[in-house]
N, C-alpha and C positions, 0 to 999 in steps of 0.2 A: 456489511451492514445490510441485510435485507436485499443484497444484489442491486442496490441503487446505482444507476449509471453515473456515478460521480464523475469520472475520469474523461467524460467526453468533453469536458471544458478544459482548456488549456490553463486556466488560472489554478484549478486544483491539481492537475498533473505537475505544475511548476512548483507548487507548495511541497509536493511529496518528493520531487527531484531534489529541492533545496534542502530538505531534511536530510536525504541520503548523503548528499555532498557534504554537509556540516559534520555528519557522523564519520564520513571517510577522513575528513581533514582534522577532525578534533578528538575523535573517539576510537580510531583504529579500525573502522569498519572496512572489511574487503568484500567487494561485490563481484561475483564470479559470473552471474547470470541474472537477467531480469526480464520481465515482460509487464508493462503496464496496460491491463485490459480496461474495457470501459467501466466496470464495476469492482475491479480487484486487481491485486498486484501479486505476481509471483517473483520470488527471488531466491537465488542461492547466494548465501553470505557466509563470512567467517570474521574473526576478530583477531587483531594483532595488538599487541601492547598490553596495558594493564587493566583495560576495561573488559569485564566479561560480556560475552555475546548477548546473553539474555538481557543485560542491563542496557546494552546499546540498542537492542531491538525495542525494548520497552520505551526508552527514551525518544527514539525515532517515531514510533507510532503515537506516542503521547503527544509530541510536538505537532506532528502531522494532523492529528485529530483536532486539537485545540485551534490549529491555524486555520483549517477548513472550516471549523465551526465559526470562527471570528469572521471569516471571509463571507460565510453564509449570512451571519447576523448583520453584517455591514452592507446595506443595499447599495453603497457607493462603490464597493470593491469589485463587485461582479454582477452582471445583470443575470438574475436567476429566476425564472418563472416558477420553479419548483420549490422555492426557498422554504416556505412554511411547512410543505409536506416533508421535504428532506430533514429538517430540524426535528419534526415530530418523530419521523421513523427512527432517526439516530438516537434521540433520547429514550425512545421506547425500547430500543434493542439494548442500550446501555443499562436500562432499569432491571434487566433480567441477570446482570452479572454483578455480584456484589463487589468485585474488584474495580469496577469502574465508577466514577462519579457522574458520567454523562453518557459517552458512547461506547458501543461495543466494538471490540477489535478482534481480529483473527488470532489464531494460535500457530505459532511455528512448529515444524517438525524436524526432528534430527535426521540428517542423511549419513547413516552409520557404515555404509560401504560403497564401493565404486559402482556396483550394480544398481543400487538405488540412486546413486548420483547421476548415473548415465540416463536411467529411466525419467528421473525428474528434469534433467536438462532437455531431453527430447520432448517431454510434456510441456515444458515452458515454451520452447520454441514453436511447437505445433499448436499450441492453445488458440491462437487467432485464426488458424486454418480450420481447426475442428469447430470453432464457433461460427465459421462462415464469413468472417470479415474479410479475408484475403485467400488467394489460391496458393500463395508460396509464403513461408515463414518470413523471408527476407523482405517481403513487401509491407510488413506491418511497421508502422512508425515506432 
């Protein structure tokens, strides 16, 4: 959503992680790789069981978005100096997508072969280095 540095705060990262864990435990989400950047998340995921991957991702993103919105709207949940601006930007981005009631979400891409999978995995691991946050991929939290 407009490249807002949302995940610089542990509270927002934890909401995302909890959503992923819930989907792993209850919806058959398999997480093969991930990287939580300051403004976005990269993941390589699959699904096992009866839930289709598209539905699991949709539910995970919707829960995460709603939970972050609630955290932003509740001034007792997290100290956020950018609260009003962030809510405005999120609602504004969401208004451009008729599938959303409030916030804009990213769209997943399918990894159709091993070459694309390897390139994506390399990209995920080196993204914090390319962004200048760390010198080595393993140094990123």
